N, C-alpha and C positions, 0 to 999 in steps of 0.2 A: 504493500500500500504506500502511495506517495504521501510524504509528510507535507504539512502546510508550508514549511520553509522551502521545500523543493518545488512545490506547486507555484509559490510566489516567484521563485527564480525563473521557472519556465515562462510564466506570464510576462515577466519583465524582459526576458530574452526575446520573446515573440513580439512584444510591443516595440522594442528597439528596431527589430528587422522590419516590421510593418511601417513604422514611421519613416524609415530610410528608403522605402520602396519607391522605385521610379513611378511617377504619377501616370505615365503613359499617355496614350491618345484618348481624347474624349470620345465616348461612344454615341451612337445615334439614338439617344434616349433623352427624355425631358427630366433632368435631374431635380428641378424644383418641385415637380409633381410629387415626387416621393419624399422629399425633405420636409415640405411644409405640412404634411399630414402626420398624424401620430400612429398610422398603421405600421405593422411589422413589414419590412421589405425583404422579400425572399428572392435571391438571385440563384438561378440554377442553370446548368449548361455542361457541356462536355469538359472533361479535364483539360486544363491549360488553355482555355479559350479567353482568359482575362478576367475571371470573376474576382480574384483577390485585388487586382489592379482597380477594377471598378469600385470595390469596397473602399480602397484607399482614396479614390476620388471623392466618394461620398464623405469619408472621414475628414477631408480637408475643409469641409463646411462647418466643423465643430471645433470649439476651443479645447475640449477634453473629451475623452471617451475610454471605454474599456475595449480590449481586443483579445480574442482567443482563437487559436487555430487547432482544431481537433485532429487534423491530419498530421500528427506528430507522434513518432514511435514512443516517445517518453510518456504519452498519455494513453497507451494502448489498453491499460487496465481500468481506465476511468469509466464510471457508470453514472446513471442519472442520480444516484444517491449522493454523488460528490458535488452536484450543482450548488447546493447551499454553502458548502465549504468555499467554492470558487467565488460566490458572491461576497462572502465575508472578506476574502483576500482582496477582491476588487475594491471593496469599500475602504480597506486599510490603505491601499495604494493611492486612491483618489476618492475621498469621502463623498463629495457632492456631485459626482458625475452621474448623468442619467441617460447616457447613450452607450449602446453596446454593439460591437461588431464581432461576428463569429463566423469563422471559416469552417467548411465541411462539417456542419452540425449533424448530418445524418449518421456519422460514425458513432454516435451515442444513442442507443435505443431509449425511447421514452422522453426524448428532448421536447416534444410538443407541449406536454403539461408544464414543464419548467418555463418555457418561453411564454406560455399563456399567463402563468402566474406573475412573472416579473413585468410583463406588458400591462397587466391589470394594476400593478403597483406604480405605473407611470413611466416606465423605461421606453425609450425609442430604440428599436432593435433592427439591425441589419444582419441577414444570414446568407451564407452561400452553401451550395451543395452540388455534387456531380452526379446526381441521380434524379430522374423524373419523378420518383416517389415523393420528393419534397412537395410536389403539387398534386398529390394523390387525394383520393376521397377520405382517407384517414386524417390527413392534414385538415381537410375541410371540417371534419367532425370536431376537432379540438380547437381550431382557430377560425371558425366561421365568422366572417365580417371583420376580422382583425388584421388581415394581411393583404399586401399588394405584391404581385409577382412580376419578375423580370426574367425572361428566358434569354440567356446570352449565348451568342454563337461566335465562331472565329470572325475576323474582320470581314465586313461587307466590302465591296469594291470601293464605295465612297469612303469608308473608313481607311482602307488601304491607301487611297490617294492622299488623305490627310497625314497618315503615317509617313509617307514618302515625300510630303511637301510638294505635291504636284497639283496644279490647277487652282492655286489660291488666288492668283492674279487674273489678268485679262486672258481671254482664250485666243492666244496667238497660234500660228501654224506650228511653232515649236511645242507649245503646250499640248495641242491636239496630238502631235506625234508622241509626246511623252505619255499621254493618257492611253493611247492605243498600245504602246509598248508595255506599259504597266499592266494593261488588261491581259496581254499575252502571257506575261509572267504570272498573273493572278490565276489564270486557268491552269497553269502548270504547278504553281507553288502553294496555292491556297491562301488562307488568311490566319493561321495560328501566329499570334503576336511574337512569341519568343523565337520561333523559327525564322520569321522575317527579319528579326532584329540581329540574330547572330549567324544565320545561314548554315548551321550545323546539319549536315545531311543525315546524321544518325538521330537527331532530335525527334523527328516525327515517328521513327520506329520505336524509340524508347517510350514516347507518349502512348503510342498504340499498345505496347506491351503492358504499360501501367493500367490502361483502361481494361484490357482483356483480363489480366490477372487480379488486379485489386478491385476494380469496379464490377466485374462480372463473375469470373470463375470463383473467387473467394467468397463474394457476397451471396451468390446463389448456389454454392456448393456443387458446381458442375464436376462430375466424375470423369466423363469421356472428353477429356481436355483436347486430345489430339483430333477427334472428330469435330469438336466445336471449332477449333482453329482452322481446320480444313474448310468448314462451312463459311467462316468469315472471309478466308482467303478467296473462296469462290465468289462470294457476294461482292467483294471489293473488285475482283477481276471482271465481273459481269454487271457492274452497276448500271442502272438505267435500262436494263433488258427485262422483258417480261419473264415472269417465273411464277411457279406455284409452290406450295409446301411439298407437294408430291415430287415435282421435278427437282427441287433442291435436294430432297432426301435421296433421290436416285443418283444425282450428280456426285454426291460426296459419300454415298453408301452408308447413310444413316437409316436404320430400319424403320423408324417411326416418323411419319410426317408431323405428328403432334410434338415430337421432340424438337423438330426444326422450328415449328411454330413458337414453342417456348423459347428457344435460343434467339430467334428474331426479336421476340418481346424483350429479352434481356438486353440485346443490342440497342433497341429503341430507348429503354430506360436509361442507358448510359449515354444517350445522345450520339451514338456512333453511326447508326443506320436508321433510315426513315422509310416507311412503306407508303406507296402511292397506289391507291386502288383505282381500277377502271370504273368510270361512272356507270351506274345501273339504277333504274328506278327501284329495284328491289335491293335492300341492304343485304339480305341473305346471299343473293347472287354476287353482289359486289364484293363481299368478304370472302366468298368461296372461290371466286374466279382468279384469273391471272392478275398479278400485281407487279409493280416495279419497285426495286429497292435502290435507294440513293445513299451515298456516304456523306458524312458531315462535312468533309473538306477534300477538295481536289488534291491538295498537296499530300495529305495523308494517304488518300487512295492511290496516288501514283507511287508513293514510297513503299506500299505494301502489295499492291496488285501485281499479278503476273501478266506481262504483256509481251506478245510475240513481236509487235510493231506498234508504232504510234496509232492511237485510235483515230478513226476518221469521222 
């Protein structure tokens, strides 16, 4: 069990790192809309899409605040029973602060009741998480009417132009050429902020592995890891093409189409893959028929997918 002294050291370490964090590029959201209301702000999205940076941008609007990141191996044994201890330590550090920023809250089961309680006590709360379950029906049960949600994605093309400093002035011939060139790069490299900043070719592969193992395999207890990875590889390599659960099962030799359906659901919850259904007046036929699967980011898709040649 972590002692209060060690917990305090961890909190202070995390706050120091958070305060020093690069404020990054402003995203295409209306910041004031979330700041001026007392609702809990929940930011969810794929791992490494910039949620913590957005949290830091919100924090810049406050004179003081508490910060905690639960995606920290030192806190692996923390449970909901420790939340009261955390609040006592927070208040010891800065007694009159009424704003809290928490990263990766979903790592602590039972967090919803704690958040509801301190929100009812008058705290303004910002949360992030890398799982779509943050916006699930269970959340609605505990926090009905108390929260506003932001689903964050890797940079849009407009945000990429801001990041690159392109197109801020008059639209000259050179600027148009720069925009077109940037678009070609965007289609190939995608919009993960850290990858665009440093250009490390292994970054997207490491991020992909983190999502697969930490956000999916570990969380959902997948036993057939090899078959699951083969399915994801196949989906990445055939993104945008029509498929069914049956055809996917046959392609990667998974016996049950229902297992494929569950795996695709896990990928969606981690914001890695999205299903697009063919329109049909009958919802039953719509869900049962062919669908297309799309990957969260072109850069990650290109880093992982198997391609004989350039896609046409």
